[in-house]
All heavy atoms as a GROMACS GRO file, in nm:
protein
  534
    1MET      N    1 -22.430  -8.349  12.306
    1MET     CA    2 -22.566  -8.374  12.259
    1MET      C    3 -22.656  -8.255  12.289
    1MET      O    4 -22.729  -8.210  12.204
    1MET     CB    5 -22.618  -8.502  12.326
    1MET     CG    6 -22.765  -8.528  12.306
    1MET     SD    7 -22.804  -8.568  12.137
    1MET     CE    8 -22.976  -8.598  12.149
    2SER      N    9 -22.647  -8.202  12.411
    2SER     CA   10 -22.733  -8.091  12.451
    2SER      C   11 -22.703  -7.966  12.370
    2SER      O   12 -22.794  -7.891  12.336
    2SER     CB   13 -22.715  -8.063  12.600
    2SER     OG   14 -22.795  -7.954  12.638
    3LYS      N   15 -22.576  -7.943  12.338
    3LYS     CA   16 -22.538  -7.825  12.262
    3LYS      C   17 -22.599  -7.830  12.121
    3LYS      O   18 -22.649  -7.730  12.071
    3LYS     CB   19 -22.386  -7.814  12.254
    3LYS     CG   20 -22.338  -7.681  12.209
    3LYS     CD   21 -22.188  -7.671  12.225
    3LYS     CE   22 -22.143  -7.529  12.200
    3LYS     NZ   23 -22.002  -7.511  12.224
    4GLY      N   24 -22.596  -7.946  12.057
    4GLY     CA   25 -22.657  -7.962  11.925
    4GLY      C   26 -22.807  -7.941  11.929
    4GLY      O   27 -22.865  -7.877  11.841
    5LEU      N   28 -22.871  -7.993  12.032
    5LEU     CA   29 -23.015  -7.974  12.050
    5LEU      C   30 -23.048  -7.827  12.074
    5LEU      O   31 -23.145  -7.774  12.021
    5LEU     CB   32 -23.066  -8.060  12.165
    5LEU     CG   33 -23.216  -8.058  12.192
    5LEU    CD1   34 -23.294  -8.104  12.069
    5LEU    CD2   35 -23.248  -8.147  12.311
    6ASP      N   36 -22.962  -7.760  12.153
    6ASP     CA   37 -22.982  -7.617  12.178
    6ASP      C   38 -22.978  -7.538  12.047
    6ASP      O   39 -23.064  -7.454  12.021
    6ASP     CB   40 -22.876  -7.563  12.273
    6ASP     CG   41 -22.893  -7.612  12.416
    6ASP    OD1   42 -22.998  -7.671  12.447
    6ASP    OD2   43 -22.799  -7.593  12.495
    7TYR      N   44 -22.878  -7.562  11.964
    7TYR     CA   45 -22.864  -7.489  11.838
    7TYR      C   46 -22.979  -7.520  11.742
    7TYR      O   47 -23.029  -7.432  11.673
    7TYR     CB   48 -22.730  -7.518  11.771
    7TYR     CG   49 -22.616  -7.442  11.834
    7TYR    CD1   50 -22.511  -7.509  11.897
    7TYR    CD2   51 -22.612  -7.303  11.832
    7TYR    CE1   52 -22.406  -7.440  11.954
    7TYR    CE2   53 -22.508  -7.232  11.890
    7TYR     CZ   54 -22.405  -7.301  11.950
    7TYR     OH   55 -22.303  -7.232  12.007
    8THR      N   56 -23.022  -7.645  11.740
    8THR     CA   57 -23.135  -7.682  11.655
    8THR      C   58 -23.262  -7.610  11.701
    8THR      O   59 -23.337  -7.554  11.621
    8THR     CB   60 -23.157  -7.834  11.657
    8THR    OG1   61 -23.037  -7.898  11.612
    8THR    CG2   62 -23.273  -7.875  11.570
    9ALA      N   63 -23.284  -7.610  11.832
    9ALA     CA   64 -23.403  -7.544  11.887
    9ALA      C   65 -23.399  -7.394  11.861
    9ALA      O   66 -23.499  -7.334  11.822
    9ALA     CB   67 -23.414  -7.572  12.038
   10ILE      N   68 -23.283  -7.332  11.881
   10ILE     CA   69 -23.271  -7.188  11.856
   10ILE      C   70 -23.297  -7.157  11.710
   10ILE      O   71 -23.367  -7.060  11.676
   10ILE     CB   72 -23.132  -7.137  11.900
   10ILE    CG1   73 -23.123  -7.138  12.053
   10ILE    CG2   74 -23.104  -6.997  11.845
   10ILE    CD1   75 -22.985  -7.111  12.107
   11THR      N   76 -23.245  -7.239  11.620
   11THR     CA   77 -23.266  -7.218  11.476
   11THR      C   78 -23.415  -7.227  11.442
   11THR      O   79 -23.468  -7.143  11.369
   11THR     CB   80 -23.186  -7.322  11.394
   11THR    OG1   81 -23.048  -7.308  11.426
   11THR    CG2   82 -23.207  -7.303  11.246
   12LEU      N   83 -23.484  -7.328  11.496
   12LEU     CA   84 -23.627  -7.342  11.469
   12LEU      C   85 -23.708  -7.226  11.525
   12LEU      O   86 -23.801  -7.177  11.462
   12LEU     CB   87 -23.678  -7.475  11.524
   12LEU     CG   88 -23.638  -7.598  11.445
   12LEU    CD1   89 -23.673  -7.725  11.523
   12LEU    CD2   90 -23.704  -7.600  11.309
   13VAL      N   91 -23.670  -7.179  11.642
   13VAL     CA   92 -23.741  -7.066  11.702
   13VAL      C   93 -23.717  -6.938  11.621
   13VAL      O   94 -23.808  -6.858  11.602
   13VAL     CB   95 -23.702  -7.048  11.850
   13VAL    CG1   96 -23.752  -6.916  11.906
   13VAL    CG2   97 -23.756  -7.164  11.933
   14ILE      N   98 -23.597  -6.920  11.569
   14ILE     CA   99 -23.569  -6.804  11.483
   14ILE      C  100 -23.653  -6.812  11.356
   14ILE      O  101 -23.710  -6.712  11.312
   14ILE     CB  102 -23.419  -6.794  11.452
   14ILE    CG1  103 -23.342  -6.753  11.578
   14ILE    CG2  104 -23.393  -6.697  11.338
   14ILE    CD1  105 -23.192  -6.763  11.566
   15ILE      N  106 -23.662  -6.931  11.296
   15ILE     CA  107 -23.746  -6.949  11.177
   15ILE      C  108 -23.890  -6.912  11.210
   15ILE      O  109 -23.957  -6.842  11.134
   15ILE     CB  110 -23.735  -7.093  11.124
   15ILE    CG1  111 -23.597  -7.116  11.063
   15ILE    CG2  112 -23.846  -7.124  11.022
   15ILE    CD1  113 -23.566  -7.261  11.033
   16GLY      N  114 -23.938  -6.958  11.324
   16GLY     CA  115 -24.074  -6.925  11.366
   16GLY      C  116 -24.093  -6.776  11.390
   16GLY      O  117 -24.195  -6.718  11.351
   17ALA      N  118 -23.994  -6.712  11.450
   17ALA     CA  119 -24.003  -6.568  11.475
   17ALA      C  120 -24.005  -6.489  11.344
   17ALA      O  121 -24.082  -6.394  11.330
   17ALA     CB  122 -23.887  -6.523  11.563
   18VAL      N  123 -23.921  -6.528  11.250
   18VAL     CA  124 -23.921  -6.461  11.119
   18VAL      C  125 -24.055  -6.481  11.050
   18VAL      O  126 -24.112  -6.387  10.993
   18VAL     CB  127 -23.804  -6.512  11.032
   18VAL    CG1  128 -23.818  -6.465  10.888
   18VAL    CG2  129 -23.671  -6.467  11.090
   19ASN      N  130 -24.109  -6.601  11.057
   19ASN     CA  131 -24.239  -6.628  10.996
   19ASN      C  132 -24.348  -6.541  11.060
   19ASN      O  133 -24.431  -6.483  10.990
   19ASN     CB  134 -24.274  -6.777  11.007
   19ASN     CG  135 -24.394  -6.814  10.922
   19ASN    OD1  136 -24.396  -6.787  10.803
   19ASN    ND2  137 -24.494  -6.875  10.983
   20TRP      N  138 -24.348  -6.530  11.194
   20TRP     CA  139 -24.447  -6.445  11.261
   20TRP      C  140 -24.427  -6.299  11.224
   20TRP      O  141 -24.524  -6.224  11.210
   20TRP     CB  142 -24.439  -6.463  11.413
   20TRP     CG  143 -24.521  -6.579  11.459
   20TRP    CD1  144 -24.474  -6.696  11.509
   20TRP    CD2  145 -24.663  -6.589  11.458
   20TRP    NE1  146 -24.580  -6.779  11.538
   20TRP    CE2  147 -24.697  -6.715  11.507
   20TRP    CE3  148 -24.764  -6.504  11.419
   20TRP    CZ2  149 -24.828  -6.758  11.520
   20TRP    CZ3  150 -24.896  -6.547  11.430
   20TRP    CH2  151 -24.925  -6.673  11.482
   21GLY      N  152 -24.303  -6.256  11.208
   21GLY     CA  153 -24.278  -6.119  11.165
   21GLY      C  154 -24.334  -6.092  11.026
   21GLY      O  155 -24.395  -5.987  11.000
   22LEU      N  156 -24.314  -6.188  10.936
   22LEU     CA  157 -24.369  -6.175  10.800
   22LEU      C  158 -24.522  -6.170  10.802
   22LEU      O  159 -24.584  -6.095  10.728
   22LEU     CB  160 -24.321  -6.289  10.712
   22LEU     CG  161 -24.173  -6.285  10.673
   22LEU    CD1  162 -24.132  -6.416  10.604
   22LEU    CD2  163 -24.144  -6.165  10.584
   23ILE      N  164 -24.582  -6.252  10.889
   23ILE     CA  165 -24.728  -6.251  10.902
   23ILE      C  166 -24.774  -6.115  10.955
   23ILE      O  167 -24.868  -6.056  10.902
   23ILE     CB  168 -24.776  -6.365  10.994
   23ILE    CG1  169 -24.752  -6.501  10.929
   23ILE    CG2  170 -24.924  -6.348  11.028
   23ILE    CD1  171 -24.771  -6.619  11.023
   24GLY      N  172 -24.706  -6.065  11.056
   24GLY     CA  173 -24.746  -5.938  11.117
   24GLY      C  174 -24.730  -5.818  11.026
   24GLY      O  175 -24.815  -5.731  11.020
   25PHE      N  176 -24.618  -5.813  10.954
   25PHE     CA  177 -24.590  -5.696  10.871
   25PHE      C  178 -24.652  -5.703  10.732
   25PHE      O  179 -24.694  -5.602  10.677
   25PHE     CB  180 -24.439  -5.675  10.857
   25PHE     CG  181 -24.374  -5.625  10.983
   25PHE    CD1  182 -24.281  -5.703  11.049
   25PHE    CD2  183 -24.405  -5.501  11.035
   25PHE    CE1  184 -24.219  -5.658  11.164
   25PHE    CE2  185 -24.345  -5.454  11.151
   25PHE     CZ  186 -24.251  -5.533  11.216
   26PHE      N  187 -24.653  -5.823  10.674
   26PHE     CA  188 -24.693  -5.834  10.533
   26PHE      C  189 -24.808  -5.931  10.507
   26PHE      O  190 -24.841  -5.957  10.392
   26PHE     CB  191 -24.572  -5.878  10.449
   26PHE     CG  192 -24.452  -5.790  10.466
   26PHE    CD1  193 -24.339  -5.836  10.531
   26PHE    CD2  194 -24.453  -5.660  10.418
   26PHE    CE1  195 -24.228  -5.755  10.546
   26PHE    CE2  196 -24.343  -5.578  10.434
   26PHE     CZ  197 -24.230  -5.625  10.498
   27LYS      N  198 -24.864  -5.990  10.614
   27LYS     CA  199 -24.968  -6.092  10.600
   27LYS      C  200 -24.921  -6.206  10.509
   27LYS      O  201 -24.995  -6.257  10.426
   27LYS     CB  202 -25.098  -6.032  10.546
   27LYS     CG  203 -25.163  -5.934  10.638
   27LYS     CD  204 -25.294  -5.884  10.583
   27LYS     CE  205 -25.354  -5.783  10.679
   27LYS     NZ  206 -25.479  -5.730  10.627
   28LEU      N  207 -24.795  -6.243  10.524
   28LEU     CA  208 -24.733  -6.348  10.443
   28LEU      C  209 -24.687  -6.460  10.534
   28LEU      O  210 -24.594  -6.444  10.613
   28LEU     CB  211 -24.614  -6.292  10.364
   28LEU     CG  212 -24.530  -6.395  10.289
   28LEU    CD1  213 -24.610  -6.455  10.175
   28LEU    CD2  214 -24.403  -6.332  10.238
   29ASP      N  215 -24.753  -6.574  10.527
   29ASP     CA  216 -24.713  -6.693  10.603
   29ASP      C  217 -24.621  -6.775  10.515
   29ASP      O  218 -24.663  -6.844  10.423
   29ASP     CB  219 -24.838  -6.773  10.643
   29ASP     CG  220 -24.805  -6.889  10.734
   29ASP    OD1  221 -24.687  -6.927  10.747
   29ASP    OD2  222 -24.900  -6.944  10.792
   30LEU      N  223 -24.490  -6.764  10.542
   30LEU     CA  224 -24.390  -6.829  10.457
   30LEU      C  225 -24.402  -6.981  10.460
   30LEU      O  226 -24.388  -7.047  10.357
   30LEU     CB  227 -24.250  -6.785  10.500
   30LEU     CG  228 -24.136  -6.820  10.407
   30LEU    CD1  229 -24.158  -6.758  10.269
   30LEU    CD2  230 -24.004  -6.773  10.464
   31VAL      N  231 -24.429  -7.038  10.577
   31VAL     CA  232 -24.445  -7.184  10.586
   31VAL      C  233 -24.563  -7.228  10.501
   31VAL      O  234 -24.554  -7.326  10.426
   31VAL     CB  235 -24.462  -7.228  10.734
   31VAL    CG1  236 -24.493  -7.376  10.743
   31VAL    CG2  237 -24.336  -7.196  10.813
   32ASN      N  238 -24.672  -7.155  10.510
   32ASN     CA  239 -24.791  -7.186  10.430
   32ASN      C  240 -24.760  -7.172  10.281
   32ASN      O  241 -24.802  -7.254  10.200
   32ASN     CB  242 -24.906  -7.093  10.471
   32ASN     CG  243 -25.035  -7.124  10.399
   32ASN    OD1  244 -25.048  -7.223  10.330
   32ASN    ND2  245 -25.131  -7.036  10.417
   33LEU      N  246 -24.688  -7.067  10.245
   33LEU     CA  247 -24.654  -7.043  10.106
   33LEU      C  248 -24.567  -7.155  10.048
   33LEU      O  249 -24.590  -7.202   9.937
   33LEU     CB  250 -24.581  -6.908  10.092
   33LEU     CG  251 -24.544  -6.863   9.952
   33LEU    CD1  252 -24.670  -6.831   9.873
   33LEU    CD2  253 -24.452  -6.743   9.959
   34VAL      N  254 -24.471  -7.200  10.125
   34VAL     CA  255 -24.377  -7.301  10.076
   34VAL      C  256 -24.436  -7.442  10.081
   34VAL      O  257 -24.422  -7.520   9.987
   34VAL     CB  258 -24.244  -7.295  10.156
   34VAL    CG1  259 -24.152  -7.410  10.118
   34VAL    CG2  260 -24.174  -7.162  10.134
   35PHE      N  261 -24.504  -7.476  10.192
   35PHE     CA  262 -24.547  -7.615  10.213
   35PHE      C  263 -24.697  -7.638  10.200
   35PHE      O  264 -24.742  -7.751  10.207
   35PHE     CB  265 -24.501  -7.664  10.350
   35PHE     CG  266 -24.352  -7.666  10.364
   35PHE    CD1  267 -24.287  -7.571  10.441
   35PHE    CD2  268 -24.276  -7.761  10.298
   35PHE    CE1  269 -24.150  -7.572  10.453
   35PHE    CE2  270 -24.139  -7.763  10.310
   35PHE     CZ  271 -24.075  -7.668  10.387
   36GLY      N  272 -24.776  -7.533  10.183
   36GLY     CA  273 -24.920  -7.550  10.168
   36GLY      C  274 -24.995  -7.521  10.296
   36GLY      O  275 -24.938  -7.514  10.404
   37ASP      N  276 -25.126  -7.505  10.280
   37ASP     CA  277 -25.212  -7.468  10.391
   37ASP      C  278 -25.240  -7.589  10.481
   37ASP      O  279 -25.321  -7.674  10.449
   37ASP     CB  280 -25.344  -7.411  10.336
   37ASP     CG  281 -25.430  -7.352  10.444
   37ASP    OD1  282 -25.376  -7.316  10.550
   37ASP    OD2  283 -25.552  -7.341  10.423
   38LEU      N  284 -25.169  -7.592  10.593
   38LEU     CA  285 -25.181  -7.696  10.695
   38LEU      C  286 -25.170  -7.838  10.638
   38LEU      O  287 -25.247  -7.927  10.673
   38LEU     CB  288 -25.310  -7.679  10.775
   38LEU     CG  289 -25.311  -7.558  10.869
   38LEU    CD1  290 -25.443  -7.552  10.944
   38LEU    CD2  291 -25.196  -7.562  10.967
   39THR      N  292 -25.072  -7.857  10.552
   39THR     CA  293 -25.037  -7.992  10.510
   39THR      C  294 -24.967  -8.059  10.627
   39THR      O  295 -24.931  -7.993  10.726
   39THR     CB  296 -24.944  -7.990  10.387
   39THR    OG1  297 -24.823  -7.922  10.422
   39THR    CG2  298 -25.011  -7.920  10.269
   40TRP      N  299 -24.941  -8.187  10.619
   40TRP     CA  300 -24.878  -8.256  10.730
   40TRP      C  301 -24.738  -8.200  10.756
   40TRP      O  302 -24.695  -8.191  10.870
   40TRP     CB  303 -24.874  -8.407  10.707
   40TRP     CG  304 -24.782  -8.450  10.597
   40TRP    CD1  305 -24.812  -8.464  10.465
   40TRP    CD2  306 -24.645  -8.484  10.611
   40TRP    NE1  307 -24.701  -8.503  10.394
   40TRP    CE2  308 -24.596  -8.517  10.481
   40TRP    CE3  309 -24.557  -8.490  10.717
   40TRP    CZ2  310 -24.464  -8.554  10.458
   40TRP    CZ3  311 -24.425  -8.527  10.693
   40TRP    CH2  312 -24.381  -8.559  10.565
   41ILE      N  313 -24.667  -8.159  10.650
   41ILE     CA  314 -24.532  -8.107  10.672
   41ILE      C  315 -24.534  -7.968  10.734
   41ILE      O  316 -24.454  -7.937  10.822
   41ILE     CB  317 -24.447  -8.110  10.542
   41ILE    CG1  318 -24.301  -8.091  10.576
   41ILE    CG2  319 -24.493  -8.007  10.443
   41ILE    CD1  320 -24.206  -8.142  10.473
   42SER      N  321 -24.630  -7.883  10.695
   42SER     CA  322 -24.638  -7.750  10.758
   42SER      C  323 -24.680  -7.764  10.904
   42SER      O  324 -24.629  -7.693  10.990
   42SER     CB  325 -24.731  -7.658  10.680
   42SER     OG  326 -24.863  -7.704  10.681
   43ARG      N  327 -24.770  -7.856  10.933
   43ARG     CA  328 -24.810  -7.881  11.072
   43ARG      C  329 -24.693  -7.933  11.153
   43ARG      O  330 -24.675  -7.897  11.270
   43ARG     CB  331 -24.927  -7.978  11.078
   43ARG     CG  332 -25.056  -7.916  11.023
   43ARG     CD  333 -25.173  -8.009  11.032
   43ARG     NE  334 -25.202  -8.036  11.173
   43ARG     CZ  335 -25.265  -8.144  11.216
   43ARG    NH1  336 -25.307  -8.234  11.130
   43ARG    NH2  337 -25.288  -8.161  11.342
   44LEU      N  338 -24.609  -8.017  11.091
   44LEU     CA  339 -24.490  -8.068  11.159
   44LEU      C  340 -24.393  -7.954  11.190
   44LEU      O  341 -24.338  -7.947  11.300
   44LEU     CB  342 -24.421  -8.174  11.071
   44LEU     CG  343 -24.292  -8.233  11.125
   44LEU    CD1  344 -24.318  -8.311  11.253
   44LEU    CD2  345 -24.227  -8.322  11.020
   45ILE      N  346 -24.375  -7.863  11.096
   45ILE     CA  347 -24.286  -7.749  11.119
   45ILE      C  348 -24.339  -7.663  11.232
   45ILE      O  349 -24.264  -7.625  11.323
   45ILE     CB  350 -24.269  -7.667  10.989
   45ILE    CG1  351 -24.190  -7.748  10.887
   45ILE    CG2  352 -24.201  -7.532  11.017
   45ILE    CD1  353 -24.189  -7.691  10.748
   46TYR      N  354 -24.469  -7.632  11.230
   46TYR     CA  355 -24.528  -7.553  11.339
   46TYR      C  356 -24.512  -7.625  11.473
   46TYR      O  357 -24.480  -7.562  11.575
   46TYR     CB  358 -24.677  -7.526  11.314
   46TYR     CG  359 -24.704  -7.430  11.202
   46TYR    CD1  360 -24.792  -7.464  11.100
   46TYR    CD2  361 -24.645  -7.305  11.197
   46TYR    CE1  362 -24.819  -7.375  10.996
   46TYR    CE2  363 -24.671  -7.217  11.094
   46TYR     CZ  364 -24.758  -7.252  10.995
   46TYR     OH  365 -24.784  -7.165  10.893
   47ALA      N  366 -24.531  -7.756  11.475
   47ALA     CA  367 -24.518  -7.833  11.599
   47ALA      C  368 -24.373  -7.831  11.649
   47ALA      O  369 -24.349  -7.814  11.769
   47ALA     CB  370 -24.565  -7.976  11.577
   48LEU      N  371 -24.278  -7.847  11.558
   48LEU     CA  372 -24.136  -7.845  11.598
   48LEU      C  373 -24.094  -7.709  11.650
   48LEU      O  374 -24.018  -7.699  11.747
   48LEU     CB  375 -24.047  -7.888  11.481
   48LEU     CG  376 -24.054  -8.035  11.443
   48LEU    CD1  377 -23.973  -8.061  11.316
   48LEU    CD2  378 -24.006  -8.124  11.556
   49VAL      N  379 -24.144  -7.603  11.588
   49VAL     CA  380 -24.114  -7.467  11.636
   49VAL      C  381 -24.172  -7.450  11.777
   49VAL      O  382 -24.106  -7.397  11.867
   49VAL     CB  383 -24.168  -7.361  11.538
   49VAL    CG1  384 -24.164  -7.222  11.601
   49VAL    CG2  385 -24.088  -7.362  11.409
   50GLY      N  386 -24.295  -7.494  11.797
   50GLY     CA  387 -24.357  -7.484  11.929
   50GLY      C  388 -24.284  -7.564  12.035
   50GLY      O  389 -24.259  -7.515  12.146
   51LEU      N  390 -24.247  -7.686  12.002
   51LEU     CA  391 -24.172  -7.769  12.096
   51LEU      C  392 -24.035  -7.708  12.127
   51LEU      O  393 -23.987  -7.714  12.240
   51LEU     CB  394 -24.155  -7.911  12.041
   51LEU     CG  395 -24.281  -7.997  12.040
   51LEU    CD1  396 -24.254  -8.128  11.967
   51LEU    CD2  397 -24.329  -8.022  12.182
   52SER      N  398 -23.973  -7.648  12.026
   52SER     CA  399 -23.844  -7.583  12.046
   52SER      C  400 -23.857  -7.466  12.142
   52SER      O  401 -23.771  -7.444  12.227
   52SER     CB  402 -23.786  -7.536  11.913
   52SER     OG  403 -23.757  -7.646  11.830
   53GLY      N  404 -23.965  -7.389  12.126
   53GLY     CA  405 -23.989  -7.278  12.218
   53GLY      C  406 -24.005  -7.327  12.361
   53GLY      O  407 -23.949  -7.269  12.455
   54LEU      N  408 -24.081  -7.434  12.378
   54LEU     CA  409 -24.098  -7.491  12.513
   54LEU      C  410 -23.965  -7.544  12.568
   54LEU      O  411 -23.934  -7.524  12.685
   54LEU     CB  412 -24.202  -7.603  12.510
   54LEU     CG  413 -24.345  -7.559  12.484
   54LEU    CD1  414 -24.436  -7.681  12.469
   54LEU    CD2  415 -24.394  -7.469  12.595
   55TYR      N  416 -23.887  -7.608  12.483
   55TYR     CA  417 -23.756  -7.659  12.526
   55TYR      C  418 -23.666  -7.544  12.570
   55TYR      O  419 -23.594  -7.554  12.669
   55TYR     CB  420 -23.691  -7.738  12.413
   55TYR     CG  421 -23.547  -7.774  12.441
   55TYR    CD1  422 -23.514  -7.874  12.531
   55TYR    CD2  423 -23.443  -7.704  12.379
   55TYR    CE1  424 -23.382  -7.906  12.559
   55TYR    CE2  425 -23.312  -7.734  12.405
   55TYR     CZ  426 -23.282  -7.835  12.495
   55TYR     OH  427 -23.151  -7.865  12.522
   56LEU      N  428 -23.670  -7.433  12.496
   56LEU     CA  429 -23.582  -7.320  12.528
   56LEU      C  430 -23.622  -7.249  12.656
   56LEU      O  431 -23.543  -7.169  12.709
   56LEU     CB  432 -23.576  -7.223  12.410
   56LEU     CG  433 -23.496  -7.275  12.291
   56LEU    CD1  434 -23.500  -7.176  12.176
   56LEU    CD2  435 -23.352  -7.306  12.330
   57LEU      N  436 -23.740  -7.277  12.708
   57LEU     CA  437 -23.774  -7.224  12.841
   57LEU      C  438 -23.674  -7.273  12.945
   57LEU      O  439 -23.644  -7.202  13.041
   57LEU     CB  440 -23.916  -7.266  12.882
   57LEU     CG  441 -24.030  -7.193  12.812
   57LEU    CD1  442 -24.162  -7.257  12.852
   57LEU    CD2  443 -24.029  -7.046  12.847
   58SER      N  444 -23.620  -7.392  12.923
   58SER     CA  445 -23.520  -7.446  13.016
   58SER      C  446 -23.390  -7.366  13.009
   58SER      O  447 -23.307  -7.374  13.099
   58SER     CB  448 -23.492  -7.593  12.987
   58SER     OG  449 -23.422  -7.607  12.864
   59LEU      N  450 -23.371  -7.290  12.903
   59LEU     CA  451 -23.250  -7.209  12.889
   59LEU      C  452 -23.238  -7.108  13.003
   59LEU      O  453 -23.128  -7.081  13.050
   59LEU     CB  454 -23.251  -7.136  12.754
   59LEU     CG  455 -23.131  -7.051  12.720
   59LEU    CD1  456 -23.009  -7.141  12.701
   59LEU    CD2  457 -23.156  -6.972  12.594
   60TYR      N  458 -23.351  -7.054  13.047
   60TYR     CA  459 -23.348  -6.959  13.158
   60TYR      C  460 -23.282  -7.020  13.281
   60TYR      O  461 -23.197  -6.959  13.343
   60TYR     CB  462 -23.489  -6.911  13.194
   60TYR     CG  463 -23.547  -6.815  13.094
   60TYR    CD1  464 -23.657  -6.849  13.018
   60TYR    CD2  465 -23.492  -6.690  13.075
   60TYR    CE1  466 -23.710  -6.762  12.927
   60TYR    CE2  467 -23.544  -6.602  12.983
   60TYR     CZ  468 -23.654  -6.638  12.910
   60TYR     OH  469 -23.707  -6.552  12.818
   61GLY      N  470 -23.319  -7.141  13.314
   61GLY     CA  471 -23.260  -7.207  13.430
   61GLY      C  472 -23.114  -7.240  13.410
   61GLY      O  473 -23.033  -7.225  13.501
   62ARG      N  474 -23.077  -7.278  13.290
   62ARG     CA  475 -22.938  -7.313  13.264
   62ARG      C  476 -22.849  -7.190  13.261
   62ARG      O  477 -22.738  -7.191  13.312
   62ARG     CB  478 -22.925  -7.390  13.133
   62ARG     CG  479 -22.985  -7.530  13.144
   62ARG     CD  480 -22.964  -7.611  13.020
   62ARG     NE  481 -23.064  -7.569  12.922
   62ARG     CZ  482 -23.046  -7.569  12.792
   62ARG    NH1  483 -22.932  -7.607  12.741
   62ARG    NH2  484 -23.140  -7.530  12.710
   63VAL      N  485 -22.897  -7.079  13.204
   63VAL     CA  486 -22.817  -6.957  13.201
   63VAL      C  487 -22.800  -6.901  13.341
   63VAL      O  488 -22.692  -6.859  13.379
   63VAL     CB  489 -22.883  -6.853  13.107
   63VAL    CG1  490 -22.818  -6.717  13.122
   63VAL    CG2  491 -22.875  -6.899  12.963
   64THR      N  492 -22.905  -6.902  13.420
   64THR     CA  493 -22.898  -6.853  13.557
   64THR      C  494 -22.801  -6.936  13.639
   64THR      O  495 -22.719  -6.882  13.712
   64THR     CB  496 -23.037  -6.857  13.624
   64THR    OG1  497 -23.126  -6.779  13.544
   64THR    CG2  498 -23.034  -6.801  13.763
   65SER      N  499 -22.806  -7.068  13.625
   65SER     CA  500 -22.716  -7.153  13.703
   65SER      C  501 -22.572  -7.137  13.658
   65SER      O  502 -22.481  -7.149  13.739
   65SER     CB  503 -22.759  -7.299  13.695
   65SER     OG  504 -22.744  -7.349  13.563
   66LEU      N  505 -22.547  -7.106  13.533
   66LEU     CA  506 -22.410  -7.082  13.487
   66LEU      C  507 -22.354  -6.953  13.546
   66LEU      O  508 -22.237  -6.944  13.578
   66LEU     CB  509 -22.405  -7.075  13.334
   66LEU     CG  510 -22.426  -7.205  13.258
   66LEU    CD1  511 -22.430  -7.179  13.107
   66LEU    CD2  512 -22.316  -7.304  13.289
   67GLY      N  513 -22.440  -6.852  13.561
   67GLY     CA  514 -22.395  -6.725  13.615
   67GLY      C  515 -22.361  -6.732  13.763
   67GLY      O  516 -22.284  -6.652  13.815
   68GLU      N  517 -22.415  -6.829  13.834
   68GLU     CA  518 -22.393  -6.843  13.977
   68GLU      C  519 -22.263  -6.914  14.010
   68GLU      O  520 -22.217  -6.910  14.121
   68GLU     CB  521 -22.511  -6.919  14.041
   68GLU     CG  522 -22.641  -6.842  14.036
   68GLU     CD  523 -22.758  -6.925  14.084
   68GLU    OE1  524 -22.740  -7.043  14.116
   68GLU    OE2  525 -22.871  -6.872  14.088
   69LYS      N  526 -22.203  -6.981  13.913
   69LYS     CA  527 -22.081  -7.058  13.942
   69LYS      C  528 -21.961  -6.971  13.957
   69LYS      O  529 -21.943  -6.864  13.921
   69LYS     CB  530 -22.057  -7.159  13.829
   69LYS     CG  531 -22.158  -7.270  13.833
   69LYS     CD  532 -22.126  -7.373  13.729
   69LYS     CE  533 -22.228  -7.486  13.736
   69LYS     NZ  534 -22.206  -7.587  13.640
   0.00000   0.00000   0.00000
């Protein structure tokens, strides 16, 4: 279960990072372009990306503890 959640979170964070890169380099918000300006679905995507980033903070503790074994 945790492995699937990890991969889902990493995928969402990568999508968010690519979107931020597009905003920074080209002033192109891909989520906004595809789903509209702060529609409920675009807000949901932004929220899921943010929650995934917070969840992945726990990765630091898990990676460190794996290296100690």
